[in-house]
VMD Tcl script that draws the C-alpha trace (Angstrom):
set ca {
  {-32.39 -14.83 13.77}
  {-29.07 -16.01 12.58}
  {-27.72 -18.74 14.67}
  {-24.19 -18.47 16.44}
  {-21.28 -20.63 14.50}
  {-18.33 -21.85 16.23}
  {-15.29 -22.45 13.95}
  {-13.58 -24.07 16.68}
  {-15.84 -26.83 16.45}
  {-16.11 -27.02 12.71}
  {-12.47 -26.55 12.32}
  {-10.89 -29.87 11.55}
  {-13.03 -30.11 8.64}
  {-11.00 -27.64 6.94}
  {-7.80 -29.51 7.85}
  {-8.70 -32.97 6.31}
  {-6.21 -35.71 6.85}
  {-4.88 -34.30 9.96}
  {-4.65 -37.08 12.83}
  {-2.87 -37.14 16.23}
  {-2.44 -33.19 16.30}
  {-1.69 -31.19 19.62}
  {-3.96 -28.25 20.42}
  {-2.78 -24.84 21.81}
  {-5.86 -23.55 23.45}
  {-3.16 -21.10 25.15}
  {-2.79 -19.46 21.96}
  {-5.01 -17.30 19.09}
  {-3.34 -16.17 16.19}
  {-5.41 -13.51 14.03}
  {-5.29 -11.01 11.26}
  {-6.83 -8.13 11.04}
  {-8.24 -7.48 7.31}
  {-10.01 -4.40 5.64}
  {-10.39 -2.07 2.82}
  {-8.42 1.33 3.51}
  {-9.55 3.44 6.61}
  {-12.40 1.46 7.70}
  {-10.74 1.43 11.06}
  {-8.23 -1.67 11.53}
  {-5.52 0.17 13.44}
  {-7.99 2.10 15.42}
  {-9.56 -1.18 16.53}
  {-6.20 -2.77 17.44}
  {-5.21 0.54 19.51}
  {-8.59 -0.13 21.67}
  {-7.76 -3.75 21.69}
  {-4.30 -2.78 23.40}
  {-5.31 -0.03 25.62}
  {-8.01 -2.36 27.12}
  {-5.88 -5.21 27.70}
  {-3.69 -3.74 30.22}
  {-0.28 -3.73 28.60}
  {0.01 0.16 29.18}
  {0.64 1.78 32.23}
  {-2.29 4.26 34.03}
  {-0.09 7.29 33.32}
  {1.34 6.16 30.01}
  {0.88 8.41 27.32}
  {-0.25 6.28 23.89}
  {-0.62 8.04 20.98}
  {-3.35 7.50 18.26}
  {-2.91 4.79 15.84}
  {0.13 3.43 17.87}
  {0.82 0.35 15.76}
  {1.43 2.65 12.83}
  {5.09 3.86 13.60}
  {6.25 4.40 10.24}
  {6.46 8.36 9.79}
  {4.64 8.10 6.22}
  {2.08 5.58 7.66}
  {1.14 8.55 10.08}
  {1.27 11.33 7.61}
  {-0.71 9.75 5.28}
  {-3.06 7.98 7.59}
  {-2.82 4.40 6.07}
  {-1.07 1.32 7.18}
  {1.83 0.42 4.55}
  {3.72 -2.42 6.64}
  {1.87 -5.24 8.43}
  {2.75 -5.23 12.47}
  {2.94 -8.04 14.94}
  {1.54 -7.40 18.28}
  {0.15 -9.50 21.42}
  {-2.69 -8.87 24.38}
  {-2.89 -11.60 27.20}
  {-6.90 -11.96 27.61}
  {-7.82 -14.59 30.47}
  {-4.80 -16.44 30.20}
  {-4.83 -16.44 26.41}
  {-2.32 -15.14 24.26}
  {-3.67 -13.37 21.46}
  {-1.11 -12.75 18.59}
  {-2.60 -9.48 16.38}
  {-1.30 -9.11 12.83}
  {-2.22 -5.37 11.78}
  {-2.26 -5.25 7.93}
  {-2.42 -2.52 4.75}
  {-6.06 -1.67 3.74}
  {-4.79 -0.12 0.53}
  {-4.62 -2.16 -2.83}
  {-1.06 -1.17 -3.72}
  {0.50 -3.28 -0.26}
  {-1.85 -6.22 -0.99}
  {1.35 -8.51 -1.08}
  {1.80 -7.83 2.52}
  {-1.75 -8.82 3.31}
  {-1.14 -12.16 1.35}
  {2.09 -13.24 3.27}
  {0.92 -12.89 6.79}
  {-2.49 -14.75 6.20}
  {-0.28 -17.42 6.50}
  {1.07 -16.95 9.87}
  {-2.71 -16.92 11.30}
  {-5.53 -19.21 12.02}
  {-8.31 -16.95 11.16}
  {-9.01 -13.06 10.32}
  {-11.13 -10.45 11.55}
  {-12.57 -8.52 8.69}
  {-13.51 -4.77 9.75}
  {-15.92 -3.41 7.45}
  {-17.45 0.24 7.65}
  {-21.00 0.55 8.85}
  {-21.68 3.03 6.16}
  {-19.29 2.10 3.10}
  {-19.96 -1.37 3.55}
  {-17.65 -3.85 1.43}
  {-15.25 -1.95 -0.75}
  {-12.72 -3.39 -3.49}
  {-10.16 -4.10 -1.24}
  {-12.85 -5.72 1.35}
  {-13.25 -8.41 -1.54}
  {-9.54 -8.82 -2.31}
  {-8.08 -9.60 1.41}
  {-11.64 -11.54 2.06}
  {-11.08 -13.60 -1.10}
  {-7.24 -14.30 0.16}
  {-8.42 -15.18 3.49}
  {-11.34 -17.60 2.13}
  {-8.63 -19.13 -0.44}
  {-6.90 -20.50 2.80}
  {-9.92 -21.69 4.12}
  {-9.39 -19.34 7.41}
  {-12.16 -18.89 9.67}
  {-13.87 -15.18 9.28}
  {-15.11 -13.05 12.37}
  {-16.71 -10.18 10.92}
  {-16.73 -6.54 12.95}
  {-18.92 -3.89 11.54}
  {-17.19 -0.79 12.72}
  {-18.12 3.13 12.96}
  {-21.68 1.85 14.10}
  {-21.92 5.06 15.96}
  {-21.54 7.62 12.69}
  {-24.90 9.11 12.02}
  {-25.34 8.05 8.73}
  {-24.35 3.95 9.75}
  {-26.55 1.49 8.00}
  {-25.28 -1.70 9.83}
  {-28.19 -3.91 9.23}
  {-27.71 -3.09 5.00}
  {-24.00 -3.69 5.39}
  {-24.52 -7.30 7.23}
  {-26.53 -8.11 3.94}
  {-23.85 -6.76 1.95}
  {-20.95 -8.77 3.67}
  {-22.93 -12.10 3.34}
  {-23.71 -11.37 -0.04}
  {-19.94 -10.85 -0.86}
  {-19.22 -14.08 1.19}
  {-21.68 -16.13 -0.99}
  {-19.97 -14.81 -4.13}
  {-16.46 -15.72 -2.73}
  {-17.30 -19.14 -1.61}
  {-20.46 -20.98 -2.99}
  {-20.26 -23.66 -0.20}
  {-22.07 -21.23 2.03}
  {-20.25 -22.66 4.76}
  {-19.11 -19.14 5.61}
  {-22.51 -17.48 5.62}
  {-22.76 -18.94 9.56}
  {-19.55 -16.42 10.04}
  {-20.01 -14.37 13.35}
  {-20.75 -10.64 13.63}
  {-19.61 -8.35 16.03}
  {-20.63 -4.66 16.11}
  {-18.25 -1.92 17.12}
  {-16.75 1.70 17.82}
  {-13.36 1.25 17.55}
  {-12.57 5.05 18.19}
  {-15.41 5.00 20.75}
  {-13.65 1.61 22.25}
  {-16.66 -0.72 22.61}
  {-17.72 -3.67 20.99}
  {-21.27 -5.87 21.14}
  {-22.49 -8.94 19.62}
  {-26.01 -7.39 19.57}
  {-26.47 -4.88 17.20}
  {-29.08 -2.64 19.24}
  {-26.81 -2.54 22.53}
  {-24.07 -0.09 22.61}
  {-21.46 -1.53 25.50}
  {-18.65 0.32 27.40}
  {-15.73 -2.24 26.39}
  {-14.26 -4.48 23.90}
  {-15.10 -7.65 26.05}
  {-17.37 -9.11 23.40}
  {-14.69 -8.63 20.67}
  {-12.00 -10.48 23.15}
  {-14.43 -13.40 23.98}
  {-15.41 -13.65 19.98}
  {-11.78 -14.19 19.28}
  {-11.40 -17.15 21.86}
  {-14.73 -18.56 21.15}
  {-14.68 -18.10 16.91}
  {-10.94 -18.36 16.21}
  {-9.69 -21.79 16.20}
  {-6.28 -22.52 18.46}
  {-3.10 -23.83 16.83}
  {-3.25 -27.17 16.20}
  {-0.05 -29.52 15.10}
  {2.83 -31.78 16.13}
  {4.29 -30.40 19.68}
  {6.76 -33.18 19.55}
  {7.55 -33.27 15.93}
  {10.60 -32.16 13.98}
  {10.91 -28.47 13.95}
  {9.47 -26.50 10.79}
  {8.88 -22.52 10.52}
  {7.86 -20.55 7.72}
  {9.09 -16.82 7.35}
  {6.26 -14.57 6.30}
  {8.08 -10.97 7.15}
  {11.74 -9.63 6.90}
  {12.52 -6.91 9.39}
  {16.33 -4.88 9.86}
  {17.61 -3.77 12.97}
  {21.56 -2.29 12.80}
  {22.36 -4.12 15.81}
  {21.32 -7.77 15.13}
  {21.03 -7.37 11.07}
  {18.35 -9.11 9.59}
  {15.30 -10.50 11.63}
  {12.89 -13.23 10.30}
  {9.41 -13.44 11.49}
  {7.14 -16.66 10.96}
  {4.93 -18.87 12.80}
  {6.55 -22.19 14.02}
  {4.29 -24.81 12.43}
  {5.54 -27.94 14.26}
  {8.04 -28.87 17.02}
  {9.85 -26.48 19.17}
  {12.44 -23.69 18.11}
  {15.23 -23.17 20.65}
  {17.96 -20.72 20.70}
  {21.63 -21.95 19.25}
  {19.57 -25.03 17.57}
  {21.12 -26.05 14.18}
  {18.27 -26.00 11.20}
  {18.17 -26.36 7.56}
  {17.10 -23.12 5.53}
  {15.11 -24.06 2.47}
  {12.75 -22.47 0.16}
  {9.59 -24.38 -1.78}
  {10.19 -22.23 -4.88}
  {14.11 -22.56 -4.72}
  {14.62 -26.41 -4.28}
  {18.51 -25.54 -4.99}
  {18.41 -23.57 -1.63}
  {19.55 -25.11 1.18}
  {22.04 -23.86 3.92}
  {22.61 -25.11 7.65}
  {22.14 -22.50 10.07}
  {22.08 -21.53 13.62}
  {19.21 -19.54 15.23}
  {20.97 -16.80 17.00}
  {18.23 -15.17 19.11}
  {14.56 -15.69 19.45}
  {11.73 -13.10 20.50}
  {8.09 -13.24 21.19}
  {5.73 -10.47 20.72}
  {4.16 -8.95 24.42}
  {2.24 -5.83 23.49}
  {4.34 -3.83 20.94}
  {7.54 -5.18 22.22}
  {9.80 -8.12 21.43}
  {10.55 -10.13 24.60}
  {13.50 -12.34 24.48}
  {13.06 -16.04 25.01}
  {15.09 -19.11 24.73}
  {12.31 -21.54 23.14}
  {9.06 -21.30 21.44}
  {6.78 -24.10 20.61}
  {4.17 -24.96 17.89}
  {1.83 -22.36 16.93}
  {3.92 -19.32 18.55}
  {4.31 -16.43 16.08}
  {7.95 -15.59 16.69}
  {11.11 -13.39 15.56}
  {14.70 -15.07 15.08}
  {17.73 -13.28 14.15}
  {21.24 -14.57 13.62}
  {20.56 -15.77 10.12}
  {21.81 -13.47 7.03}
  {20.83 -15.73 4.55}
  {16.97 -15.80 5.54}
  {14.51 -14.57 2.99}
  {10.70 -14.35 3.08}
  {9.12 -17.93 1.99}
  {12.11 -19.41 3.51}
  {11.48 -22.67 5.57}
  {13.56 -23.52 8.47}
  {13.55 -27.19 9.08}
  {14.75 -30.08 11.58}
  {18.29 -31.45 10.04}
  {17.20 -34.98 9.48}
  {13.25 -33.96 8.23}
  {13.66 -31.70 5.62}
  {10.16 -30.56 4.29}
  {9.69 -27.32 3.18}
  {6.15 -25.37 3.54}
  {4.68 -24.07 0.36}
  {4.68 -20.21 0.15}
  {1.38 -18.26 -1.08}
  {1.61 -16.89 -4.37}
  {2.29 -13.06 -4.75}
  {-0.02 -11.10 -7.36}
  {2.36 -10.05 -9.92}
  {3.18 -5.74 -10.32}
  {1.20 -4.07 -12.65}
  {3.10 -0.71 -13.41}
  {6.58 -0.28 -14.06}
  {8.84 3.07 -13.92}
  {12.69 3.62 -14.47}
  {14.69 4.78 -11.18}
  {18.02 6.55 -12.56}
  {20.84 8.70 -10.94}
  {19.86 12.34 -11.10}
  {21.75 13.90 -14.00}
  {20.15 17.39 -13.39}
  {22.07 20.73 -13.26}
  {21.26 20.56 -9.51}
  {22.56 17.22 -8.94}
  {24.54 16.50 -5.59}
  {23.25 19.57 -3.79}
  {21.25 18.00 -1.14}
  {21.32 14.22 -1.13}
  {23.85 11.89 0.54}
  {23.55 9.03 -1.68}
  {23.95 10.17 -5.55}
  {25.54 7.42 -7.19}
  {24.51 4.45 -9.46}
  {26.00 1.72 -7.09}
  {24.38 3.47 -4.34}
  {20.87 3.57 -5.67}
  {21.47 -0.27 -6.80}
  {22.18 -1.28 -3.53}
  {19.24 0.47 -2.00}
  {16.65 -1.26 -4.40}
  {18.19 -4.74 -3.83}
  {18.00 -4.36 -0.21}
  {14.14 -3.15 -0.80}
  {13.60 -6.41 -2.19}
  {14.39 -8.04 0.85}
  {11.19 -7.07 2.70}
  {8.79 -5.78 -0.37}
  {8.32 -8.94 -2.19}
  {5.46 -7.23 -4.19}
  {8.38 -5.36 -5.93}
  {10.67 -6.29 -8.95}
  {13.92 -4.71 -9.81}
  {15.65 -5.21 -13.42}
  {19.00 -3.73 -14.54}
  {18.78 -1.85 -17.81}
  {21.25 -1.56 -20.49}
  {22.78 1.21 -18.92}
  {24.44 1.23 -15.34}
  {22.63 4.19 -14.11}
  {18.94 2.89 -15.03}
  {17.00 0.53 -12.82}
  {13.17 -0.66 -14.08}
  {11.05 -1.05 -11.00}
  {7.87 -2.43 -11.05}
  {5.06 -2.22 -8.30}
  {1.51 -2.60 -7.44}
  {0.82 0.57 -8.32}
  {1.60 4.25 -8.20}
  {1.52 4.48 -4.43}
  {3.34 1.47 -3.83}
  {6.07 2.93 -5.90}
  {5.64 6.69 -4.47}
  {5.84 5.32 -0.94}
  {9.28 3.83 -2.03}
  {10.59 7.03 -3.73}
  {9.44 9.23 -0.55}
  {11.39 6.81 2.01}
  {14.60 6.81 0.04}
  {14.81 10.66 -0.41}
  {14.02 11.04 3.30}
  {17.11 8.66 3.36}
  {19.19 11.09 1.65}
  {19.23 9.70 -1.84}
  {18.64 11.44 -5.15}
  {17.27 10.06 -8.37}
  {14.88 10.51 -11.29}
  {12.09 8.58 -12.19}
  {10.24 8.56 -15.32}
  {6.30 8.43 -16.13}
  {4.83 5.26 -15.00}
  {3.71 2.65 -17.70}
  {1.41 -0.40 -17.16}
  {2.70 -3.93 -17.64}
  {1.02 -5.59 -20.95}
  {1.03 -9.63 -21.48}
  {0.29 -11.54 -24.42}
  {-2.28 -14.70 -24.29}
  {-1.39 -18.12 -25.70}
  {-2.27 -16.73 -29.08}
  {-0.07 -13.63 -29.03}
  {-3.16 -11.46 -28.32}
  {-2.50 -8.07 -26.18}
  {-3.57 -8.27 -22.83}
  {-3.67 -5.14 -20.23}
  {-4.04 -5.09 -16.47}
  {-7.33 -3.81 -15.22}
  {-8.83 -2.20 -12.09}
  {-12.23 -2.15 -10.80}
  {-13.01 1.22 -9.58}
  {-15.77 1.90 -7.36}
  {-16.70 5.83 -6.76}
  {-18.74 7.36 -4.22}
  {-19.93 10.75 -5.63}
  {-22.52 13.35 -4.99}
  {-25.42 13.32 -8.08}
  {-24.33 17.03 -9.13}
  {-20.60 15.46 -10.26}
  {-21.98 12.35 -11.92}
  {-21.85 13.93 -15.31}
  {-18.07 14.62 -15.61}
  {-16.97 11.31 -13.76}
  {-18.95 9.26 -16.28}
  {-17.45 11.47 -18.91}
  {-13.72 11.28 -18.10}
  {-14.36 7.41 -17.53}
  {-15.51 6.99 -20.67}
  {-12.98 9.09 -22.49}
  {-10.58 6.51 -20.39}
  {-12.33 3.52 -21.61}
  {-13.91 2.68 -18.29}
  {-17.11 0.53 -18.52}
  {-19.58 0.81 -16.09}
  {-20.93 -2.48 -14.15}
  {-23.12 -1.04 -11.76}
  {-24.69 2.28 -10.34}
  {-27.01 2.51 -6.85}
  {-28.18 5.10 -4.77}
  {-26.19 5.75 -1.78}
  {-27.36 7.89 1.16}
  {-26.82 11.59 1.40}
  {-27.30 12.34 -2.13}
  {-24.06 10.11 -3.29}
  {-24.19 7.57 -6.13}
  {-21.72 4.65 -5.98}
  {-20.59 3.83 -9.67}
  {-19.07 0.76 -10.27}
  {-16.47 0.67 -13.65}
  {-14.21 -2.02 -15.10}
  {-10.90 0.49 -16.49}
  {-7.69 -0.15 -17.68}
  {-4.89 0.42 -15.24}
  {-3.33 2.91 -17.87}
  {-6.60 4.86 -17.79}
  {-6.08 5.57 -14.12}
  {-2.60 7.12 -14.96}
  {-3.12 10.76 -14.26}
  {-6.82 10.63 -12.97}
  {-6.77 10.89 -9.45}
  {-6.10 14.84 -9.57}
  {-8.69 15.28 -12.28}
  {-11.16 13.20 -10.29}
  {-10.55 15.62 -7.27}
  {-11.34 18.66 -9.32}
  {-14.07 17.32 -10.94}
  {-15.81 16.62 -7.67}
  {-14.64 19.65 -5.70}
  {-12.90 17.04 -3.44}
  {-16.01 15.35 -2.57}
  {-15.77 12.50 -4.38}
  {-14.38 8.93 -3.22}
  {-12.45 6.79 -5.65}
  {-11.12 3.28 -4.69}
  {-9.41 0.78 -7.07}
  {-8.23 -2.99 -6.90}
  {-6.63 -4.71 -9.32}
  {-9.10 -6.72 -11.50}
  {-7.02 -9.32 -13.80}
  {-5.98 -9.13 -17.59}
  {-8.22 -8.74 -20.39}
  {-7.58 -7.69 -24.13}
  {-6.43 -4.50 -24.74}
  {-8.98 -1.89 -24.72}
  {-7.80 0.85 -27.44}
  {-5.91 3.91 -27.29}
  {-6.26 6.14 -24.58}
  {-6.27 10.19 -25.20}
  {-2.73 11.40 -23.67}
  {-2.40 14.39 -21.20}
  {-4.58 17.40 -22.96}
  {-2.00 19.87 -21.14}
  {1.33 20.87 -22.07}
  {4.06 22.18 -19.80}
  {5.90 25.78 -19.04}
  {9.39 25.26 -19.65}
  {12.15 27.15 -18.01}
  {14.18 29.03 -20.98}
  {17.34 29.41 -19.08}
  {19.42 28.80 -16.03}
  {18.59 31.15 -13.18}
  {16.44 32.51 -10.65}
  {12.71 32.84 -10.80}
  {11.75 36.66 -10.22}
  {8.36 38.05 -9.93}
  {8.17 40.08 -13.19}
  {8.84 36.94 -15.03}
  {6.47 34.81 -13.12}
  {4.02 37.28 -13.59}
  {4.17 37.08 -17.37}
  {4.24 33.32 -17.71}
  {1.22 33.10 -15.24}
  {-1.61 33.94 -17.67}
  {-0.32 30.94 -19.90}
  {-1.48 28.34 -17.28}
  {-0.67 27.47 -13.59}
  {2.61 27.95 -11.93}
  {4.66 25.43 -9.95}
  {7.24 27.89 -8.46}
  {7.72 31.06 -6.30}
  {9.59 34.00 -6.88}
  {13.47 33.48 -5.92}
  {13.37 29.67 -6.99}
  {16.31 28.26 -8.73}
  {15.72 27.19 -11.92}
  {17.61 25.38 -15.02}
  {16.72 25.16 -18.50}
  {14.58 22.19 -19.55}
  {12.85 22.66 -16.04}
  {8.94 22.46 -15.94}
  {7.65 25.40 -13.82}
  {3.97 25.10 -14.39}
  {1.25 23.53 -16.61}
  {0.11 25.16 -20.21}
  {-3.61 26.13 -20.35}
  {-3.62 24.50 -23.79}
  {-2.26 21.53 -25.32}
  {1.82 21.57 -26.14}
  {4.96 22.86 -24.18}
  {5.94 26.59 -24.28}
  {9.33 28.11 -23.16}
  {9.13 31.03 -20.68}
  {11.35 33.15 -19.41}
  {10.81 33.42 -15.49}
  {14.12 34.81 -15.02}
  {13.56 37.78 -17.20}
  {13.78 41.28 -15.13}
  {11.87 44.13 -16.03}
  {14.47 47.06 -17.48}
  {14.54 50.40 -16.08}
  {13.86 53.15 -18.10}
  {14.28 57.14 -17.91}
  {10.80 57.18 -16.99}
  {10.42 54.91 -14.01}
  {12.70 52.40 -12.55}
  {12.66 48.68 -12.65}
  {11.20 48.35 -9.29}
  {8.91 51.04 -9.16}
  {6.05 49.46 -11.00}
  {2.57 48.79 -9.66}
  {2.99 45.79 -7.44}
  {2.75 42.42 -9.19}
  {0.08 40.03 -8.03}
  {0.95 36.45 -8.19}
  {-0.99 33.73 -8.06}
  {-0.13 30.88 -5.49}
  {1.71 28.19 -6.97}
  {0.13 24.83 -7.18}
  {1.79 22.33 -4.78}
  {1.75 18.81 -6.14}
  {2.38 15.68 -3.71}
  {4.68 13.05 -5.11}
  {1.57 11.14 -6.70}
  {0.34 13.94 -8.23}
  {3.41 14.87 -9.81}
  {3.58 11.52 -11.07}
  {0.15 11.22 -12.51}
  {1.03 14.91 -14.28}
  {4.03 14.24 -15.88}
  {4.31 13.09 -19.68}
  {6.45 10.54 -21.74}
  {8.99 13.00 -22.51}
  {9.42 14.14 -18.46}
  {10.73 12.89 -15.39}
  {10.99 13.76 -11.49}
  {13.92 14.70 -10.06}
  {13.42 13.57 -6.57}
  {16.01 14.75 -3.68}
  {15.57 14.97 0.10}
  {14.53 18.70 0.15}
  {13.04 19.29 -3.45}
  {10.81 17.40 -6.32}
  {11.16 19.06 -9.67}
  {9.75 18.12 -12.96}
  {11.86 18.21 -16.07}
  {12.08 17.60 -19.59}
  {14.55 14.42 -20.54}
  {16.15 16.55 -22.92}
  {17.04 19.83 -21.32}
  {18.24 21.53 -24.33}
  {15.58 23.43 -26.29}
  {17.12 23.34 -29.82}
  {17.46 19.29 -29.31}
  {13.92 18.96 -28.24}
  {12.85 21.05 -31.30}
  {14.81 18.66 -33.35}
  {13.48 15.33 -31.79}
  {9.91 16.69 -31.81}
  {10.21 17.52 -35.57}
  {11.46 13.84 -36.44}
  {8.64 12.66 -34.72}
  {6.11 14.05 -36.68}
  {7.64 12.74 -39.79}
}
mol new
graphics top color blue
foreach p $ca { graphics top sphere $p radius 0.5 }
foreach p [lrange $ca 0 end-1] q [lrange $ca 1 end] { graphics top cylinder $p $q radius 0.2 }
display resetview
């Protein structure tokens, strides 16, 4: 039987040299971290609903913390969110963090605001790649860990084995063994209950509230010292402008107070500013306050120069707080002005200046992103943590009314001190039925994937652990779903840089390319569908050089989908037997990005997504192809 461990009793050992500090027992600051889809947001839902912040007759939607439309549609958390509940006179500030690896930058920075974390682990899947990533970040900051084994009511749940797997992971990440005493809570977030006993089902989240109070340390610092505040998140409101979110590390922050704005990474940055308004969190709302003391998580407005990583300090005692180093981007794409024949028909923002302003605005809040201006004014190189990271940005922009074109994603290489080429690697964990192991292992092999481990799971599934170059995963997810008939689960996490693994075979399929401008008709599509898989319907406008389908063989084929059947003296053009067309393939933005080739672009508008050739003219493309073969 594992003994209970109280991190409050041991907290000072992680803060050596701290003396004469005040402890605010009326506050707990905690972040919820986990792999994607392990139930973080649902857990926050349950904690909020049982805290009494909602009226009895108030309708509360599921995943209330996912306020962004894209978050709701995709079922993932993209942006970190702050909320607060009151339990037995103690204010518990909760930060809900993203679980997907591409948004790891959000996790890294918000951990600076909290004094402990709740690690949520699925009772069936156990620790996954992102579990290791987020837990490692928490351990690097010496944050206490409260482990929540979630979804224990699933029929296939295996909580005992998962506890052992978590302990193994803790030992792997921290050799001091201090984290092996971390407390465990067993819960069903969707059922609204938590228990300290693996064998006892309860009716409420009471045990979780109590565990937070007992095991998450109270904030400590100088209540009367000179003010010091680290900004970890930036929000924006059209009425008050930029809003900085962070934790008061020392002293008391007041409305209309003059402070110095500094940045640890930018010694030259130094501005005297005045705090406009202060807010603290209560449930899902921001409540205006006149002052906030050490330990409080607050939002403030009125400072337009404020950025993530800035420190607000006393005018006399100007001490910056070191900000966590954010992991570097691994994938880059070119964003450019839409210059297709259909440009400007759907979007409100179509110029290079508007595109530039929007990308620069994104840098204010998306700190894992990089934007570089290219030689031409119409093109920008945008780098991020993965395809999903960049596709979310594109999807957001198109919904805001922007038109743009993007290139095929490319990985960012490095060179070591000896000039040797290095490339980003991913750790890929694949859960797949035994029947589909063969195709998966074959495909991973052709993409330079190396198997690290293989183990049997429940329900006829096998877990395959691969190390694979990031470029090997580009274009693979759609193939993976096809190869496993939708039964496989693929999770990846960045795994550092390694020497270049060699060339990878490019896309085997060619494209079906529209021969001329016009409107696609059933007769033309009927003749084209034998060549491969179509992406468009009859009646859809096309232009020369637009990709209207994938060729079943390698190489591109120009097809005339606007060609109508000619009338004869035997029968009219429309009197033939009815033409049977296969349904066109509908692809998400991520699938399109995975499909396109080096000589293709994706045209993104508020209402449409089209694939096109960089060079639209057929004759010019042929000349370029012939020149490249020489």
